[in-house]
C-alpha positions as CSV (number, residue, x, y, z in Angstrom):
1,M,-119.0,8.1,-89.7
2,P,-117.9,11.6,-88.6
3,T,-117.8,14.0,-91.4
4,T,-114.6,16.5,-92.0
5,R,-116.6,19.3,-92.1
6,P,-114.8,22.7,-91.2
7,W,-115.1,23.5,-87.4
8,F,-117.8,26.1,-88.0
9,H,-120.5,23.6,-89.5
10,H,-120.5,22.1,-85.7
11,A,-119.6,25.2,-84.0
12,V,-121.9,26.3,-80.9
13,L,-120.9,30.5,-80.9
14,Y,-121.5,32.6,-77.7
15,Q,-121.4,36.2,-77.6
16,I,-119.0,37.9,-75.1
17,Y,-119.9,42.0,-74.6
18,P,-116.1,42.8,-73.4
19,R,-117.5,45.6,-71.4
20,S,-119.4,43.3,-69.0
21,F,-118.3,39.8,-69.2
22,F,-115.3,39.8,-66.7
23,D,-113.7,43.1,-65.2
24,A,-109.4,41.7,-64.0
25,D,-108.3,44.8,-63.6
26,P,-110.6,45.9,-61.2
27,D,-112.5,49.4,-62.7
28,G,-115.6,48.1,-63.3
29,T,-115.6,47.6,-66.5
30,G,-114.9,43.7,-68.2
31,D,-111.4,43.7,-70.2
32,L,-109.6,41.0,-72.2
33,K,-107.8,39.9,-69.1
34,G,-110.9,38.9,-67.9
35,I,-112.1,36.7,-70.4
36,V,-108.7,34.8,-70.6
37,Q,-109.5,34.3,-66.7
38,K,-112.9,33.0,-67.8
39,L,-112.1,30.6,-70.6
40,D,-112.9,27.4,-68.5
41,Y,-115.9,28.5,-68.0
42,L,-116.9,28.1,-71.8
43,R,-114.9,25.1,-72.4
44,G,-112.1,22.8,-70.7
45,K,-112.9,21.7,-67.4
46,P,-115.7,19.5,-66.1
47,H,-118.1,22.4,-65.2
48,S,-117.9,23.4,-68.5
49,L,-120.6,25.3,-70.9
50,G,-118.9,23.6,-73.7
51,V,-119.3,26.1,-76.3
52,D,-116.7,26.1,-79.7
53,A,-116.1,29.5,-80.6
54,I,-116.4,33.1,-78.8
55,W,-117.4,36.6,-80.8
56,L,-115.9,39.6,-79.1
57,S,-118.0,43.1,-80.0
58,P,-115.6,45.8,-80.6
59,F,-112.4,46.1,-78.3
60,Y,-110.7,48.8,-80.4
61,P,-109.4,52.1,-79.7
62,S,-112.7,54.4,-79.8
63,P,-114.2,57.4,-78.7
64,M,-117.7,55.4,-77.5
65,A,-119.8,57.7,-79.3
66,D,-121.5,53.9,-80.0
67,F,-119.7,52.2,-77.7
68,G,-116.9,50.8,-79.8
69,Y,-118.8,50.7,-82.9
70,D,-116.5,54.1,-83.7
71,V,-113.1,52.7,-84.6
72,A,-110.4,55.3,-84.3
73,D,-107.9,52.4,-84.7
74,Y,-108.4,49.1,-86.4
75,C,-105.3,47.8,-85.5
76,D,-105.8,48.1,-81.7
77,V,-107.2,47.9,-78.4
78,D,-108.5,50.0,-76.7
79,P,-106.9,51.0,-73.1
80,L,-110.1,50.7,-71.2
81,F,-109.8,46.7,-72.4
82,G,-106.0,46.0,-72.2
83,T,-103.7,45.9,-74.8
84,L,-102.2,43.9,-77.9
85,K,-100.3,41.7,-75.7
86,D,-103.2,40.6,-73.8
87,F,-105.1,40.0,-77.0
88,D,-102.5,37.9,-77.7
89,T,-103.0,35.9,-75.2
90,L,-106.9,35.1,-75.5
91,V,-106.2,33.8,-78.6
92,A,-103.6,31.7,-77.6
93,E,-105.5,30.4,-74.4
94,A,-109.0,30.2,-76.5
95,H,-106.9,27.6,-79.1
96,K,-105.8,26.0,-75.9
97,R,-109.2,25.1,-75.0
98,D,-110.3,24.4,-78.9
99,I,-112.3,27.6,-78.8
100,R,-112.4,29.4,-82.1
101,V,-111.6,33.6,-82.1
102,L,-114.2,35.7,-84.3
103,I,-114.0,39.4,-83.5
104,D,-116.3,42.7,-84.9
105,L,-115.2,44.1,-88.5
106,V,-117.1,47.4,-88.6
107,A,-116.2,48.2,-92.1
108,N,-118.5,50.5,-93.2
109,H,-117.8,53.5,-91.1
110,T,-114.5,54.7,-89.0
111,S,-114.6,57.1,-86.2
112,A,-114.6,60.8,-86.8
113,H,-111.4,60.6,-85.0
114,H,-109.8,57.9,-87.1
115,P,-106.9,59.3,-88.9
116,W,-108.4,58.6,-92.1
117,F,-110.8,60.8,-91.3
118,E,-108.5,63.9,-90.3
119,E,-106.9,63.3,-92.9
120,S,-110.4,63.1,-95.8
121,S,-111.7,66.1,-93.7
122,S,-108.8,68.2,-93.7
123,S,-108.8,69.8,-97.7
124,K,-110.3,68.3,-100.5
125,K,-107.1,67.8,-102.0
126,N,-106.0,65.6,-99.7
127,P,-104.7,61.9,-100.8
128,K,-108.1,60.5,-98.9
129,R,-110.5,62.8,-99.7
130,D,-112.1,60.3,-101.7
131,W,-111.8,57.1,-99.0
132,Y,-115.0,59.0,-97.2
133,V,-118.5,60.1,-99.4
134,W,-118.4,63.9,-99.4
135,R,-120.7,66.0,-102.0
136,N,-121.7,69.6,-102.5
137,P,-124.8,71.2,-100.8
138,K,-127.8,71.7,-103.1
139,P,-127.7,75.2,-104.6
140,D,-130.1,76.2,-101.3
141,G,-127.6,75.0,-98.9
142,S,-129.0,71.6,-98.2
143,P,-128.1,68.0,-97.9
144,P,-127.3,66.4,-101.5
145,N,-130.1,64.3,-100.6
146,N,-133.0,62.6,-98.4
147,W,-131.1,59.8,-97.2
148,L,-131.3,59.3,-93.4
149,S,-129.7,57.8,-90.6
150,I,-130.6,55.3,-88.8
151,F,-130.2,56.9,-85.1
152,G,-132.3,60.0,-86.6
153,G,-132.4,62.8,-89.2
154,S,-130.4,62.9,-92.1
155,A,-127.5,60.8,-93.3
156,W,-125.4,63.8,-94.1
157,E,-123.6,66.1,-92.0
158,F,-121.9,69.9,-92.9
159,D,-118.6,70.1,-92.5
160,S,-117.9,74.2,-92.3
161,T,-113.9,73.9,-92.9
162,T,-114.5,72.4,-97.0
163,G,-117.9,73.3,-97.2
164,Q,-119.2,69.7,-98.3
165,Y,-121.4,67.4,-96.4
166,Y,-120.2,63.5,-95.7
167,L,-122.3,60.7,-95.1
168,H,-122.8,59.1,-92.4
169,G,-125.5,56.2,-92.1
170,F,-125.7,56.2,-88.4
171,L,-123.6,58.6,-86.0
172,K,-122.4,61.9,-87.3
173,E,-119.3,60.6,-85.4
174,Q,-119.2,57.7,-87.4
175,P,-118.6,58.6,-91.1
176,D,-119.4,56.1,-93.8
177,L,-116.2,54.9,-96.0
178,N,-116.7,55.0,-99.5
179,W,-116.1,51.8,-100.4
180,E,-116.1,52.3,-104.4
181,N,-112.7,53.6,-103.5
182,P,-110.8,50.4,-103.7
183,E,-107.7,51.5,-101.3
184,V,-110.6,51.2,-99.1
185,R,-111.1,48.1,-99.5
186,K,-107.6,47.1,-99.9
187,A,-107.1,48.8,-96.3
188,I,-110.3,46.8,-94.9
189,R,-108.4,43.8,-96.2
190,G,-105.4,44.6,-94.6
191,V,-107.2,45.4,-91.4
192,M,-108.6,41.8,-91.7
193,R,-105.0,40.1,-92.7
194,F,-103.2,42.1,-89.5
195,W,-105.6,39.8,-87.3
196,L,-106.2,36.8,-89.2
197,D,-102.1,36.8,-88.7
198,K,-102.5,37.2,-85.0
199,G,-104.7,34.3,-85.5
200,V,-108.5,34.7,-85.4
201,D,-110.7,32.5,-86.9
202,G,-112.9,34.8,-88.3
203,F,-115.0,37.6,-88.4
204,R,-119.0,38.7,-87.5
205,I,-118.6,42.1,-89.8
206,D,-120.8,44.6,-88.8
207,A,-123.8,46.4,-91.0
208,V,-122.7,44.8,-94.3
209,Q,-125.7,46.3,-96.2
210,W,-124.5,49.7,-95.5
211,L,-121.5,49.1,-97.5
212,G,-123.6,49.1,-101.3
213,K,-125.1,52.4,-102.1
214,D,-126.2,53.8,-105.5
215,P,-123.1,55.5,-107.0
216,Q,-125.8,58.1,-108.4
217,L,-126.9,58.8,-104.9
218,R,-130.9,58.8,-105.5
219,D,-133.2,59.7,-103.5
220,D,-135.1,56.9,-101.2
221,P,-138.1,56.7,-102.4
222,P,-141.2,56.6,-99.2
223,N,-142.5,53.9,-97.4
224,P,-146.1,53.5,-98.6
225,E,-146.0,51.3,-95.4
226,Y,-145.0,54.0,-93.0
227,D,-146.9,54.6,-89.8
228,P,-145.7,57.2,-88.0
229,K,-147.6,56.4,-84.7
230,K,-146.0,53.2,-84.5
231,D,-142.7,53.5,-86.9
232,P,-139.5,55.5,-86.0
233,P,-138.7,57.6,-88.6
234,Y,-136.6,56.2,-90.4
235,Q,-138.9,53.9,-91.8
236,A,-140.4,56.7,-93.6
237,L,-138.3,55.8,-96.6
238,R,-137.6,52.9,-98.9
239,H,-133.4,52.0,-98.2
240,I,-133.2,51.1,-101.7
241,H,-130.6,53.0,-102.8
242,S,-128.8,54.2,-99.7
243,K,-128.1,50.5,-98.6
244,R,-128.7,46.9,-100.6
245,W,-127.1,48.3,-103.5
246,P,-125.7,44.8,-105.4
247,N,-122.4,46.1,-105.5
248,M,-121.6,45.4,-102.0
249,F,-121.7,41.5,-103.3
250,T,-118.5,42.3,-104.9
251,Y,-117.2,44.0,-102.0
252,L,-117.9,41.0,-99.7
253,K,-116.6,38.9,-102.6
254,E,-113.0,40.1,-101.9
255,L,-113.4,40.0,-98.0
256,T,-113.7,36.6,-98.8
257,D,-111.5,35.9,-101.8
258,M,-108.9,37.4,-99.1
259,A,-110.3,35.2,-96.7
260,K,-109.8,31.8,-98.4
261,T,-105.9,32.5,-98.1
262,Y,-105.9,31.1,-94.8
263,K,-107.4,27.6,-93.6
264,D,-110.9,27.3,-91.5
265,R,-111.9,31.3,-91.4
266,L,-115.0,31.8,-91.4
267,L,-117.0,35.5,-92.1
268,I,-120.7,36.4,-90.5
269,A,-122.5,38.8,-92.1
270,E,-125.1,41.1,-90.1
271,A,-127.7,41.6,-92.3
272,Y,-131.2,42.3,-91.8
273,P,-133.8,41.8,-94.4
274,H,-136.2,45.2,-95.6
275,K,-138.9,43.2,-94.1
276,R,-139.1,41.2,-91.4
277,F,-139.4,37.5,-92.1
278,E,-138.4,37.5,-95.7
279,Y,-136.1,34.5,-97.0
280,G,-134.6,36.6,-100.4
281,E,-131.6,38.9,-98.5
282,Y,-130.4,36.2,-96.8
283,L,-130.4,34.1,-99.5
284,K,-128.6,36.5,-102.0
285,L,-125.9,36.3,-99.0
286,Y,-125.2,32.4,-99.7
287,E,-126.1,33.0,-103.5
288,K,-123.7,35.9,-104.6
289,V,-120.7,35.8,-102.6
290,D,-119.2,32.7,-101.2
291,P,-120.7,30.1,-99.1
292,T,-117.7,28.1,-98.1
293,I,-117.2,31.0,-96.1
294,L,-119.1,33.4,-95.8
295,A,-122.8,33.4,-93.8
296,P,-125.3,35.8,-92.9
297,F,-126.6,35.7,-89.6
298,N,-130.7,35.0,-88.9
299,F,-131.7,37.3,-86.3
300,E,-135.8,36.8,-87.2
301,G,-136.1,34.7,-83.9
302,I,-135.8,37.8,-81.8
303,F,-138.6,39.4,-83.4
304,L,-141.3,36.6,-83.1
305,P,-143.8,35.7,-81.1
306,W,-144.4,33.3,-78.6
307,K,-146.1,31.2,-81.3
308,A,-145.7,27.3,-82.5
309,K,-146.9,28.3,-85.1
310,A,-145.0,31.4,-85.7
311,F,-141.8,29.7,-84.8
312,K,-142.7,27.0,-87.3
313,K,-143.9,28.9,-90.3
314,Y,-140.6,30.3,-90.5
315,I,-138.0,28.2,-89.4
316,D,-139.5,24.9,-92.1
317,G,-139.7,27.9,-94.8
318,F,-136.0,29.2,-94.2
319,Q,-134.7,25.8,-93.8
320,A,-136.4,24.6,-97.1
321,R,-134.7,27.0,-98.9
322,L,-131.2,26.5,-98.1
323,L,-129.5,24.5,-100.5
324,P,-127.1,21.5,-98.9
325,K,-123.7,23.7,-98.6
326,Y,-125.0,27.0,-97.3
327,L,-124.8,27.1,-93.3
328,P,-127.6,29.4,-91.3
329,V,-126.4,31.0,-88.4
330,Y,-129.4,31.3,-85.9
331,A,-129.4,33.7,-83.4
332,I,-132.4,34.8,-80.8
333,G,-130.5,37.7,-79.0
334,N,-128.0,39.6,-79.4
335,H,-126.4,43.5,-77.8
336,D,-129.4,45.6,-79.5
337,N,-132.2,43.7,-78.2
338,R,-134.5,42.6,-74.9
339,R,-133.2,39.9,-73.2
340,L,-134.3,36.1,-73.6
341,V,-135.9,36.0,-70.2
342,A,-137.5,40.0,-70.5
343,R,-139.2,38.5,-74.0
344,F,-140.2,35.6,-73.4
345,G,-140.3,34.4,-69.8
346,P,-137.8,32.4,-67.4
347,K,-139.7,29.2,-68.2
348,A,-140.0,29.5,-71.6
349,A,-136.5,30.9,-72.3
350,R,-136.1,26.6,-71.2
351,T,-137.8,26.1,-74.2
352,I,-135.6,28.1,-76.2
353,A,-132.7,26.4,-75.6
354,V,-133.7,22.8,-76.2
355,L,-135.1,24.9,-79.5
356,L,-131.7,26.8,-80.5
357,L,-129.1,24.5,-79.6
358,S,-131.3,21.4,-82.0
359,L,-131.2,23.6,-84.9
360,P,-128.8,23.1,-87.8
361,G,-125.4,25.2,-88.4
362,I,-124.1,27.4,-86.2
363,P,-127.0,28.2,-82.9
364,V,-125.6,31.9,-81.2
365,V,-125.8,32.2,-77.5
366,Y,-125.6,36.0,-76.1
367,Y,-123.7,35.9,-73.1
368,G,-125.9,35.0,-69.8
369,D,-128.7,33.7,-71.8
370,E,-127.5,30.4,-70.7
371,L,-128.4,31.7,-67.0
372,G,-131.4,33.6,-67.5
373,M,-130.4,36.8,-67.8
374,D,-133.1,38.9,-67.6
375,D,-132.6,43.0,-68.6
376,V,-131.7,44.8,-65.8
377,R,-133.7,48.0,-64.3
378,V,-131.2,50.5,-65.3
379,H,-132.6,54.3,-63.9
380,K,-131.9,57.5,-65.4
381,G,-128.6,58.3,-63.2
382,Q,-127.4,55.0,-64.2
383,V,-127.8,55.3,-68.2
384,R,-124.8,54.7,-70.1
385,D,-125.4,54.1,-73.7
386,P,-124.7,57.0,-75.5
387,L,-128.0,56.7,-78.1
388,A,-130.5,56.0,-75.7
389,R,-132.2,59.2,-75.5
390,I,-131.2,59.9,-79.7
391,F,-132.9,56.7,-80.4
392,F,-133.6,54.3,-78.6
393,G,-135.2,55.7,-75.9
394,G,-134.9,55.0,-72.2
395,A,-132.0,53.4,-71.0
396,G,-131.2,52.2,-74.2
397,R,-129.5,48.8,-74.6
398,D,-128.0,49.4,-71.7
399,P,-130.5,46.6,-69.9
400,E,-129.7,43.6,-71.6
401,R,-125.5,44.8,-71.5
402,T,-125.2,44.3,-67.8
403,P,-122.0,42.3,-66.2
404,M,-122.4,38.9,-66.3
405,Q,-123.7,37.4,-62.9
406,W,-121.0,34.8,-61.8
407,T,-121.6,34.7,-58.1
408,P,-124.7,35.7,-55.7
409,G,-122.5,38.3,-54.4
410,K,-121.4,42.2,-53.9
411,W,-121.2,43.4,-57.8
412,A,-122.6,39.2,-59.0
413,G,-118.3,38.9,-59.0
414,F,-118.2,40.4,-61.5
415,S,-115.8,42.9,-60.2
416,R,-114.1,44.3,-56.8
417,I,-115.5,47.5,-57.3
418,A,-119.0,48.9,-58.4
419,S,-119.8,48.2,-61.8
420,W,-119.9,49.8,-65.0
421,L,-123.8,49.4,-64.9
422,P,-126.2,48.0,-62.2
423,V,-125.8,43.9,-62.0
424,S,-129.2,42.9,-61.0
425,K,-131.0,43.0,-57.4
426,S,-131.7,39.6,-57.8
427,R,-129.2,36.5,-56.3
428,K,-130.6,33.5,-57.8
429,V,-129.4,33.9,-61.4
430,N,-125.3,33.5,-61.4
431,V,-122.6,31.1,-62.5
432,Q,-122.0,29.7,-58.7
433,S,-125.4,28.6,-58.2
434,E,-126.7,27.6,-61.2
435,L,-123.7,24.5,-60.9
436,K,-124.6,23.5,-57.5
437,D,-128.3,23.3,-59.2
438,P,-128.9,19.8,-61.4
439,R,-132.3,21.6,-63.0
440,S,-131.0,25.2,-63.9
441,L,-131.4,26.7,-66.9
442,L,-127.0,26.6,-67.1
443,N,-127.0,22.9,-66.4
444,L,-129.8,22.3,-68.9
445,Y,-127.5,24.4,-71.7
446,R,-124.8,22.1,-70.5
447,T,-126.7,19.2,-70.9
448,L,-128.0,20.3,-74.3
449,L,-124.6,21.1,-75.5
450,A,-122.4,18.2,-74.2
451,F,-125.3,16.3,-76.2
452,R,-124.7,18.3,-79.3
453,S,-120.7,17.6,-79.2
454,T,-121.4,13.9,-79.6
455,S,-124.4,13.6,-81.7
456,Q,-123.7,13.3,-85.8
457,A,-127.3,14.6,-86.2
458,M,-127.3,17.6,-84.4
459,Q,-124.2,18.9,-85.5
460,H,-124.6,17.6,-89.3
461,G,-127.6,15.7,-89.9
462,T,-130.5,17.0,-92.3
463,Y,-133.6,19.1,-91.2
464,R,-136.9,18.0,-91.7
465,P,-140.3,18.9,-90.6
466,I,-143.0,17.3,-88.1
467,E,-146.5,17.7,-88.6
468,C,-148.0,18.7,-85.5
469,Y,-152.4,18.6,-84.8
470,D,-152.1,21.0,-82.2
471,Q,-151.2,24.9,-83.1
472,D,-149.1,25.3,-79.6
473,L,-146.6,22.1,-81.0
474,F,-143.4,22.7,-83.2
475,A,-141.5,19.7,-84.0
476,F,-138.6,18.8,-86.7
477,A,-136.9,16.1,-87.3
478,R,-132.2,15.9,-87.5
479,E,-131.2,13.0,-88.7
480,F,-127.7,11.8,-89.8
481,G,-127.6,8.2,-90.6
482,E,-129.0,5.9,-88.5
483,E,-129.2,8.4,-85.7
484,R,-132.9,9.8,-85.9
485,L,-133.5,12.4,-83.6
486,A,-137.0,14.4,-82.7
487,I,-137.4,18.0,-81.3
488,V,-140.9,19.1,-80.1
489,L,-141.7,21.9,-78.3
490,N,-144.6,22.7,-76.3
491,F,-145.5,26.3,-76.7
492,S,-148.5,26.6,-74.3
493,S,-147.9,27.6,-70.8
494,T,-151.0,25.8,-69.3
495,K,-151.7,22.6,-71.0
496,R,-150.5,19.6,-71.4
497,I,-149.9,17.9,-75.4
498,E,-149.1,14.6,-77.1
499,S,-145.9,14.0,-78.5
500,P,-146.1,13.0,-82.4
501,V,-143.6,11.1,-82.2
502,E,-142.2,8.1,-79.6
503,G,-138.6,7.5,-78.7
504,K,-136.1,7.6,-76.1
505,V,-136.0,11.0,-74.5
506,I,-133.0,12.3,-74.5
507,A,-133.2,16.0,-72.7
508,S,-136.0,18.1,-71.6
509,T,-136.8,21.3,-70.5
510,H,-138.1,20.0,-67.3
511,G,-134.9,18.1,-66.1
512,V,-137.0,14.7,-64.8
513,M,-137.8,12.8,-67.6
514,S,-141.4,11.8,-68.4
515,A,-142.5,7.8,-69.8
516,T,-145.6,9.7,-70.7
517,K,-146.0,10.7,-74.0
518,K,-147.9,13.8,-73.3
519,L,-145.3,17.2,-73.1
520,R,-145.8,18.9,-70.5
521,P,-146.2,23.2,-70.3
522,L,-143.8,24.6,-71.9
523,E,-141.7,21.4,-72.1
524,G,-139.1,20.9,-74.7
525,R,-137.7,17.6,-75.7
526,I,-135.0,15.3,-77.6
527,I,-136.3,11.9,-78.7
528,Q,-134.3,9.4,-80.0
529,T,-137.2,7.9,-82.2
530,E,-137.4,4.3,-83.5
531,G,-134.6,2.9,-85.1
532,S,-132.2,5.3,-84.2
533,E,-128.7,4.1,-83.3
534,T,-126.2,6.6,-81.9
């Protein structure tokens, strides 16, 4: 019996990095019109991928100190990407295809070129002075406290015009908004309303943990586990005052209350725990805000080693702690980390596809991962990431942000002129070629997504761990009513391993179904177990 839950309880979310999806102008950079032209690839045609929603990384006017996460105007589109009319067209065309649209809400900070900050920094008496965090220097002229920027150095920047420091948890070009000020919170809710009235279906809220800061601005204590030989300088402190302060939950609740005045809207919070693989901070976001409309991204899969027991321990443990009303959001790749193929290899990327698209809640696919796109080598003269030299080193985040590979032709069919970042020299990984190959990774994704769209167990079923007697196996069950499925994954690249369950193989990483109970190396299977009715 189908459920009547909101759309996002069974959605597959596809992240689009607008610069790199498709260039319609053409000027070498992706744009909103380009996304519109490729919507049929995502959903609506027989050859479509079959996703339910898209999440767009920032497209707002920006000086691009952090590629759009330094917003200069929350309610417009940067000319690089198009116009507000183009955005309206995108939403309308997406909705025609039953694709929901989520956009980034960069709520913690603005650009230093935002009119709010330009007013705030003009005078201590300006009405918007308290819209940002300003403090006097210490008697010796040093910053007000020891807080650090995640991008290196102090989180305070001295402003000679007014003789005070302003706070920035990221770049100095990204001053932090003062969320203690109710006028700021009202303004951000106004931003949300602007886009909700345009038809967006929700927001990915950037850097939520920085919203909550100690009002007394006390020093962060030293981190006793800090190792300067392997850890970035930011890890030298325990950030218990500069972020994750309990007022964060109050502020987020205000955002969910406003979003609930619209029907079936979703907020996803970008939240990383203080320590890897801890569940508590994720659970607090469900408990203290509103789990009917807000859910945190779970990015732990990005940091797990390629070991079955590591994935099993984390996912089984996380699922065991979720209440039925909590919606998990699983992402194993994104725009800030190496691609799946770069981390795990092309064969294991197929195993990850079966895992990701079989998990409960919302699985998130980063554009190009469905093709098996690898990190692209970006030479020194081609580096575009403004933070490459400051924080990430080398080519920064450019290798995982390169243009979508549509065809085997020049510039991979992304543009008709040289693209803003180089495309892969390998011409085998592209949409055109993979659609023709029944055993391609793209067609595996299409098969998995098609099955998920018809399976109540996949969309709404419970999660139950399955005991495995081999350390290279990870298995779990998805069950809804009479439909019973088992997902069995062989993490070994060398050995065949007997499956712990029997039944009809619905899908396999290897395409050709095998009658044997033994899984081939790096094989993942979806199995309809005995007694299941679909």
